N, C-alpha and C positions, 0 to 999 in steps of 0.2 A: 552678540550684540546686544547689550543694554544701553539707553537712554539715561544718561546719569547727569543730574544736575546739583552743583555744588556752591551753596552762598558762605559770603563773611559778611561782616560788618565792622571789622577791627581795624587797623590801619590799613594807608592804602599802599598796596601790591598786584603786581600782576607774572604774568609768564616768565618775562626776561629780569626778574628781581634778583636772581638766583648770578647772574651772569654779571649784572652793577655791581653790587657789592657785599658786602656783609648782611646776613638777615636772620632774624630771630628763630631761635626752636619752632614754633605753631605755625609762621608762616614757612617756611622752610618744611616742615609736614605736609603744609597742603598743596602747599606747590607739586611736593615731589609725588604725592597719592593722585593726582589730578593728572599727571603724565605717566605714573605706571597703568592708572586705570585705562588712558590713551589707548598707551604702548599694546594694551590686551586686549584691544580691538573696540572698547568703547565708545559710544559717540559723548564725551563730555563738555559741559557746559558749566563753565565758574562765572556767577555773579556777585561782584563784591565791589569796592572802592576803589579800583583801578581806573587809572584818568581817562583813558579810553579803550575802544575794541582792538580787540588784536589776535589773533588766531595764533599759537605757538608749540611747536611739540604736539600736534594733534588738539590740541584745548581749547575751545572757542572763548573768551575774557571778554567778558562787558562790563558797563558800570552797574550795581543795584540798583538806579533809582531807574532805569530803562525796561523795568518789566521784567518778572520773571515766567519762565512755565510754567502753566497751570496742572500739566501733567508728566510723571518719565516712569521709567523704571525703580532707580534709585535716588531719593533723595537727602543729599546729604549736610545736616546745618551743623557748621564749623561756631560752637560755643557759648554762639547769643541765643538765648530764649526767644529773642523777638525774632526769629529765623523759624522757629520750630515750625508754623502755620501756613509757609507762603507758598508751599507745593503742597495744596491740597490732594490731589488726586493722585500723589506717587504712591506706587506698589507696595514701596518699602521707605520708611524714612529713619534714618540714622540721625542721633545727635552727638557729634564729635566733642569731646571736653578734653582739655590739654593741661588746666590748672585743676588743684584738687575741690572737691565738690562742695565742701561744706556751705558755700556761698549759693548754693540751692535751694538748702534747708530753712525757706522763709516761703510764707503764702505766695508770695505772688509769681512765684517759679513752681512749685509743688504742682498748684493746678494745671498750667500749661503740660505738667510732664502727665498728669496725669489723665488728661481731656486727650491728651496727640499719643501717649505710649510709645517713644518711640526707643530704637534699639540705640544704648548709650556705649559709644567705647571707652574704655581705661588704655592707658597704655602697658596697664603694670598691676601688681597686687597691691603698693601703696596708695596706689591712684584708685582703683578699685573700694579699698576699701575707706575709701573717704566719703562714700556715698551710702547712709548706712540702708540696712537691707529693707526695712519699713519704705522706705520711700516709693514712688510710682514710678513705670520704667515699663518697655515693652519689649524685656531684656536687656541682659549684661553681654558684653564680650569684653576680653583683655585682647586688644590688639598693638601689640609695641610697634614702635617709628621704625622704620625702615632705617639703614645707613647706605648711604651712598654709593654708586659704583667706585667713585675715586679713592674714597679708604679701603674700601673691601680690597682694591687688586693694588696697593701699596706693595712691592718687592719687600722681599726679608733682607732686613741687612745683615752683613758677614759679621762686623763689627759695631760694637758697642759706642753711639755716640758722646761728645766730649759730655761732661757734667752740667748737664742743663733743664732744667724744671721748667714747665709751660702750665700758665693759666689764658684759659680761651673764653670767659662767660662772664655774665654780666656783673658789675665791679660792684653793686648792692650787695651780690651775694657769696658774701664771705671775703672778700678779698682787703678790705682792713684786718680782719682777722690774722689772715694767710701772709700779709706782711710784718705782721709783728713776729708769729713764727716763724717766717724766713728770718729774720732779722736779730729774734732774741736767742731762736735754738739750733738754726740750720747755720748761718752765716758764720755764727762766732766758732763753728766746730769744721766749715769746710769754706773758707773764706773764699776758693777758687769756685766754688761752683755758683752759677746765676740765673737767675728769675728772669723768665721773658713774660710778659702781660700780654696780650692781644685783648684789647678791651675798651670800651666806648659806648655812648650815646649813639653812634652812626647807626649801629647794628638795631637800633630798636626801632628807626623811622619817625613818623612825627611824634609817635609814645617816648621815645627815648629822647627827640628834643624836649620835649616837656617836662623830663624828669631830670636833663643834664646839668642842673643846679643842684639835684642831689647827688649826683652821683661826682662831678669835678673833686669834690674834697676829696675824696677817696681815691680818684686817679691824683690829684696834687702831692698826695700823701706816697703815692708808688713812687712819682717822678723825683722827692726828694731826696728815697731811700737809693742811691745813685751807687751811693758808698757801701753801699752793701750788695752789692752787685744785682740790683733789680732794675730791670730795664723795662720801660714801657712803650707802646707801640698802638699805633691806631688797630681798631680788626679790618681782618682783610674777609674778601671772597674764598669763596668753598672752594676753587681751584689752586690757591695760592695758602690756604692754609694746610691742604694734605704735605706741600713742601716743607714748611714752616714745623708740622709732626714730624716730618722725618728726622729736622736734626734737634730733635727732643728726647730726652732721656725718660722723663716722667710725668705725665701730667700731675697737677696738686689744685686739689679742690675741697672745701669744706663740705659741701652738697648745701641744703637749703631746702626748708620744709612746705616750700612754696614751687618745689617745681618737681614735674609728674615725670620726666624720663630722661632728660640727661643728653642732650644730642653732645655736647661737647667729649664727655666721657666714652660713649658710644662710637663716636668719631674716631676718636685717638685710640680706643679700646680695639677697633677693625683696621687701624693701620699698623699696631703691634706695639702701640705704647703703654707699657704699664700705669697707672693709676695708684695716686694714693687719696683717698677719700675719708671723713666720717660719715659716723652710722647714724648721718639724718637726712629725713627724707626716704627718695627713690635710688640715691647713687649707688647702695650697696649692692640694687637688683643688677646693677652695668657691670661689676666686677667679681669675679669668683676667686675668693675669698684666700691668697697664700701662692693664689696660681697664678692670675693676671695682675695682680696687686693685693693694694692693702685697703682692707676698713678698720680702720678704728678708733678708740673710745675717748682717748685722752690726747690733747696738744703735746705731752711726749711723746705717746706712742707715734703720734701722727710724723712730729719729725724725728724720728728713727726709723721708720720705714721708709723714710723719704729720704735719709742722708744713706740709707743701706743701700737703695737703689742707684743714687748717686753716683756711689763709692763701688760695689761690687760688681763686677763685668760678668762674672758668671752669672748670679742672680738674672740679672740684668737680660742676660740671652735667655735664661729660661722661661723666663714669664715674655720678652716678646715673641717666645716660639709657640707660648702655649695662647697667648693671646690672638695672634694670626691663627692657629690652629681652632681656635672655639668660639672666637665673636665676632666673626664677619658671615656667619650663614644664613643670618636673616636683610635682606634688601627690600627696596621696597614693593618690586615683585610680589612679593612671597607677603608685606602686608596685604597688594592689592589686590590680592589674588584672595584674601582674608574676608576684604569686604566683599567682593564680587558673588560670594557664597553666601551674601545675606539679603540677594537680590530672589524674590519668589519665582 
């Protein structure tokens, strides 16, 4: 049993946030890792911008400004350089990144990394390659996000769902592009097919509220295209998203250079839903090309692959089975074990 301290200075959230509503990927990962480490028998303390102290799923949560323990066996500083020196007497310090690391290539960040020398955690190859080899570190590890159990335990479906595609990411990550492709290249060839969008600022907490003005024109565009069988929904909590995915036939997503794992695609794949993406950012790492979905380079190829999955029941059943077989082996307990192995 180890004493583990985790810190975050981003948006306000706590151990119950996943139950209360939708939550962005980095915060989902943080909560899931804390719970998984506690479930493995460790003493886990979280210090962040939670509104008040609480104990949830074996994790002790309290506000960051209430003080941080001076020592522990494993200290996990979550994405902020300002947190690197908070627990100076930690036996091991981890710097857990969730965004491409190019932002660290400035002196004000590099000197802290050079002095502290934390083990830097990346979520995939695309992510790791964003931090040049000449940059300082105390070691580099690739530990993918885990996939929550509710997605990994979805039962196989006997029949292919109706021709319903789904989008569950940030509207600023390619939704406007997807609306154009659907309207011009998919709906015109298969007018009975539906695109359901579960997206909005609510997923992003206070950060989303600040960017709502940027998101709203894209969401308005989606709402205006109901005649193309495009349906806009509010984002839903994880427990409800499982049901939404089970009623969907394909997840469609362009990908984004600023994304390093993409839980939206990972969760859909674990639930057995084929995905069609473009080769942008990290999303190709979530797909077994031609087996659990398609990674395409052009808009026309993207539309064609989507149409094939919407129309061809046999193709869908093959990819559904392949996704269930290959894309649900790595959960949060596996990711927590990888973190645990870094404890001296």
